[in-house]
N, C-alpha and C positions, 0 to 999 in steps of 0.2 A: 283462458286457462288459469285457474286459481293456483296459488302457491302450493297448497296441499297436494294438488294433482301433479304438479311438477316434481315435488319431492318424492312422490311414489316411484318415479322412474326418471331421474334427472338426466340420464344419458340420452334419453329420447327427445329431450326438449330441443327444438330447433330455434335457437335464439334469433336467427335472421327473420323468422316469421312474426316476431313480436313487434308491435308498434312502439313508438316512443313512450307513450303513456304507460304501457305495460312494463317496459324495461325500468322506467324511473320508479315505478311502484314496487317492482319485484325485488330490486337489489336491497333496499332497506329491510324489506320483509325477510329476505333470505338471510341477511346478516343477523337479524333478531332471532330467527330460528336456530342459527348456528350457535348463538350464545346460549339459548335454552338447552341445546344438546350438550354443550360444554358443561353446563350446570348439572345435567343428568349424569354425565361422565364422572364428575367429581363425586356425586352422591354414590354412584355404583362402586367407584374405587374405594370410597370410605367403607362401604359395606363389605367389600372383599377384604380390606385391611383388618376390619374388626373381627371377621370370621377366620382370619389367618389362612385364607384360601391360597395366597401366593406361596406360603411355606408348604402347604399340603401339595401344591403343584410342583414342588422341588426348587422354587426360586429362592435366592439368597434373601431378598426383601421385596416389598411391594413395588418399589420403583423399578427394580430389575425385571420383575414379572411384567409390569405394564409396558416397559420398553421392548421386551422380547416378544410379548404377545401381539403388539401393535406395530412393531418396527418404528416406534416413536423415538425421537432423540432422547438420550438418557437424561439430559438436563431438563427437558420439558416434562418428562415422566416424573422426575423428582419434584418439580414445581407443583404438578397436579396432586401428588401424594401429600405434599405439605399443606396445600390448600384444603384438601379433603379432611385433614385433621384440624385445621384452624376454623373453617366455616361454621361448624356446629356451635362454636363459642360466640358467633356473631349472627344470630338468626335474622336480624333485619337485612344484613348484607346478603345473606343467602337467599332471602325472598326476592330482593331486587335482581340478583343474578338469575334466579329461576324465571323471572318475568322477561329476561332478555334485555333489560335496560342498561346493563353494564356488561363488560367482558372480564375474562380472567385477568387480563393485564391490570385493570382497575383494582380488582381485588388484591392482587399482589402488592400494588403501591400502598393500599390502605393497611394491609396486614404488616408490611414492613415498617410503616410509620408507627403503628400501635406498639410494635416491639421496641422501637426506639423511644417512644413516649414513656413507656414504663421505666426505662433507665433514666431518662431526663427528670422525671417527676418522683423518683424514688424517695427523695428526702423532703418532698414538698408536703405541706399540711393542707390537703385538699378536702373541703367539706363535701360530704355526699349529698346529692340532690337528684330529683327526678329530671330526666332528660326530655326536653321538648324536641322530638325528632323532626318536627316541621320547621322550628326556628331555634336551632342549637346555638350555644355560645362557646366556641372552641377555646376562648382565652381562659376559661375556668381550669383547663388542664385535665378535666374529667375525660376518660377514654370514650365514653358513650357520646359526649358532646362532640368530640373531635371526629369520631366515626360518622356521626350523623351529618356533620358539616361536609366531610369529604364525600359521603355518599350522594349528597345533593349535587355537589360539584361534578362528580363522576358521570352524572346523567346528562351533562351538557358539555363536558370537556373530554379530550382524548387523554390517553394515559400519560403522555409527556407533560401536558398542561397540569394534570392532576399531581404528578410528581413534583412539579415546581411549587404548586400550592401547598403540598405537604411539607416541602422543604422550608417554605416561609413560616409554617407553624413551628417547625423544629427550631428555627432561629429565634422565634419568640420565647421559647422555653430555655434555650441555651444561654440567654442573657443572664439568667439567675442561677447558672449551673457551672461548676468547674469542669464538668466532663467534656473533653474536646469532641468536636463534631467529626465524624468519620469523613464527611465530605471536605472538610478543611484541615484535616490532620496530615501534614506532610510525612509524618513518621510511618504512615501506612503505604506510602508510595512504593511501587515496585516495577521493575522493567526487566524483561527477559529477552535475550536475542541469542538464538542457538542455530547452528548449521544443521540442516536435515540430511538424511542419507542421500537424498536426491541432489544435494548441492545448493539448495536454496537456503535462505536464512529466515527462520520463523521468529516473529516479534510479537510480544504480548506484554501488556503493562496496565497499571492502574495508577492514577494521579489524583492529587487533591484538586479542588476546584480552581485555585489560582494557577497552578502549573498547567492544568488541562485547558484553561482559558487561554493562557499564553501560547500553548501548542496549537490550538485551533485558530487563534488569531494569526500566527505565523503561517499556517497552512492555507488560510482562507484566500489571500491574494494570489498565491501561486497555484492554487488548485481550481481556479475558475476555468470554464470551457474556453478553449483557444481556437476559434474558427480559422480556417485557412481559405485560400482561393484556388480555383482551378485555372486551367490555361486560358479560359475565357474571361477571367476576372470575377467569376461568380463566387459568392461565399459558400464554403462547405462546412457543415457542422462538425465540431470536434467529435471524433468517433469514440473517445475514451470514456469509460464509465466513471462515476464519481469516485469509486474506490481507487481506480487506476490513476486518476488525476491527483488524489491525495498522496498516493505512493510516489508519484513523480515529484510532487512538491516537497515531500520529506527528503527525497534524494537530492533535490536542488539545494535545500537548506543545509544538508550535511556537507555537500561539496563546497558550498560557499563558505561554510565555517572552516573547513580544512584549507581551502585556497587562501583565505585571509589570515591563516596562522594565528587564530585566536585561542587555540588550545594550549595546555601546559606542555612542557618538554617531556618527551618519552624516549628513553634510550639515547639521550643526548641530542635529540632533534625534535622539531615540531612534528606532531602526528600527521600522517598522510597515508594514502592507499599505496601499498607496495606490491608490485608484481615481479616475479622472477621467472625468466624464460631464456632458453638457449637462443643465441642470436640467429642461428640458422633455422630453428623452428619458427622464429619470428619472421624471417625472410620467406620461408615457405608459406606461412599464413598470409603474408602480404601478397605474394605472387599469385595465390589463388584468386584474390579479388582484383588485383591490379594488372594481372597478366604480364608481369615483369620477370625476366629470368633472374634466378637467384645464384649466389656464388657457391653455396654448398651443394653437394650432390651425393645421393646414396649409391652404393655399389657393393654387392655381395654382403649385405647386412653391416657393412662398415660405412663410413662416410668420409669424404674428402673435404677439408676446410681450406679454401684457397685464399684466405685473407690473413694478413698479419695483425689485424686489430680485432678486438672483441668487445662487444657491448654488454652491459650488465644491468642490474635492477633499474627498470624504468620507474622512476620515483615520482610520486606525487600525484600522480598516478605513476608509479615507478616500475621498473622492472627489466632486466635482461642479464642472463649469465651465459657465457660462452667459453668453450675450451680454447686454449692456445695450442698451437702446433698443428701439423697437417694431417697426421694419421693416428687418432686415438685407437687403442686396442679394442678388440671385439667386446670385451667385458664392459667398456664404457659406451653406453648407448645414449644417443641424443634424445632428449625428451620432446615428445610431440605436443606437450601441453605446457601451460604456465601454472604457477602456484601463487597463492596469497596466504599471508600468515594466519588469518582468521578463517577465511572461506575455504581454503584448501585448493585443490586443482580447479583450474578454469581452462577453457579452450584457448588455443593460440590465437584464434580469430578475435576474441574479446581483448586479449592482450595487445594485438595489433592496433585495434581501435584506440585503446587507452594510451598506447605509446605515441600516438600522433602528437599529443600536446602534453609533454611530461618533462620531468628531470631524469637524466640517465646517468647511472653509475656503472662504468665498465668494471667487470671482475674477471681477472685472468686466472685460469685454472690449469692444473697439470693433466696428464693423461688419465689419471685416476679420478679426476673431477674435484680435486682439492684446491681451494683458492690459493694463488700465489701472490697476487698483487691486486690492489683496488685502485682504480683510476679516479680522476677528479669528477665529481658530480657536476653536470652542466645542464642548464635549462635549454630545452630545444627551441622554444619560442621566447624570445626576449620581450620584456615589457614594452619597449619601443615598437617592436614589430607587431605586437598584439594591438597597440593603439592604432597603428596604420591599418590593420585588418578591420578593426571596428569602424574606422572612418570610411573604409571602402564598402564593407558589406552591411554595416549598421545592425546586424543581428544574424540569425540563421539565414544563409543565402539560398537555401533550397526553395524552388518555386512554390509560392503559396504559403510559406511558413512565416518567416520574419520574427521568430521568437527573439526576445531581447538578447543582446550580446553577452550579458552576464550568464546566460543559460547555455552558452555555446563552447565548443572546443575548436581549436585550430586543426583542420584536417590537412595532412600532406597529400597532395594529389599523386605525386610520385614519392613513395615512402622513403624516409631518411635512411632506413636500414638498407635500402637498395641503391643508395647514393643520391637520392633526391635532395635538392637544395632546400634549405630552410629560408625561403625568400618569398616575398609578396606574390611573385609570379607562380608559386607552387603551393599556395595556401588558400584555404577558404574556411569561413566560419560555418559550423554546422551544430545544431542542437543534437542531443544524444540520440533521438529517434532517427533523424536523417543521417547522422554520422554512421549509425548501424546499417542503414539502408545502402549507403555508398560502399561500405566495406563488404556488404554481401553481393556487390556487383549488380544490383538491380538497376542502378543508374550509373552513368559515367559523367564526370565533371572535367572541365578544361578551361583554362584561362585563355580567352580569345584575344584577338588583336586590339580590341577596345580596352584591354586591361582588366576586364571583369569576368567572373566565372559564368560559364554557360553549362547547362545540364542536359544530357541526352537521355531520354527515357528508354526503357527496354521495349522490345517489339510488342509485347502484350499490352503496353500502355498506348503506344503510338506505332503502328506498323511501319510508318515512314521514318521513325526515329529522328524527328526534327528537334534540333537543340532549342532549349528554352532559357531565357535570361534569368539571372538571379532575382530573388524576390524584390529587393529594393529597386532594381532597374525596371522590373515589370510595373511596380507601383508608381514610380516616378514618370516613366516615359510611356506607360500604357502599351507596351510592346505586345 
């Protein structure tokens, strides 16, 4: 079946019936045909634009009409409209696009470069000459020569390679020009981080080449796939997407920066993540996962607080605020959630995980919730104890993980807010992923008689719920 026949009714093509030769021949043919159709789309949009058809149809502009009529993304619609207006100025480029030898992304790179070239050579004395479209000389600075050079390259390179080649030409002309390069101008850098209505934080930014290279270099090592092992010692592929790995890497870089206190002072102290939560809400959250009874109890919409000590912001990962006294009035209600200064409310479960390895500042409040006194901030896990944990667990102790110790938190098996001791016999190193899993109670962990953590899987993983050794024990002893 020839390509033309397949394109008549592509939904009826049974790809599994094609042999290897047909598939290998059909894919490049199909892509070339898609490029020709893109070229036709650009010509049709130009015609519609020139006839003012979108305005007659009631659209605000041509891009809005194209996006609405085709459900195309607004940014792509705007790109097509721009190219439809630019291509008639470059007939050679339009011919190559019509033949399917390049795609719209190539055209976008060349058009952007030509716009930049006009600014770079504005004050140059360039002698006009006839362009040899087969053997152009781009160093003359003439737009036609540069266009011909990039068109030849576009037919053998992908858009990313072509962009790099165009950038090399820009650098060539920037040497004799005082106009700063957009790619290398730090004054154009911008970065936005804003909390969404759903509670997530949306990040968007643009950086100069040097800062961008530093960012990608920092992310590279931390965002590589990290395979794990199953209970039989077989390697298991990292299930995270590339985007998820980069997000995890950025989070690790930020946490490392804050943990090492390299930032400037803010509010009289080094910056850190601060979480504020009522101590009984924290205990409730811990009890859900650890199945440990809590001290506070609800009764008739009031609550009884049976402890004479209150814990407050668990700092650095910080946070906890609790009322003092045994019977607050009905108008003072215990919060079931935690809060962060920037992100706003977060669940008590997340606060419980963060508080495992943190600095804690007790804040005592009156019956109205007004602070009366602030206790001394203490670090739950001391540096010496942290070193002992690293020596024992070597990294994330969860079976099959083993992520580096620098990526881990110290998890209290019996949470400190419920009286659990901060001792080697009650702690285990876990990366953020497995720390979250443990707090969700999918797995149970216990320090056994050998002094090492053992993990018991849920029944849906192992119906017999057989305990498994920590990662480094599994790796060393082949258990």
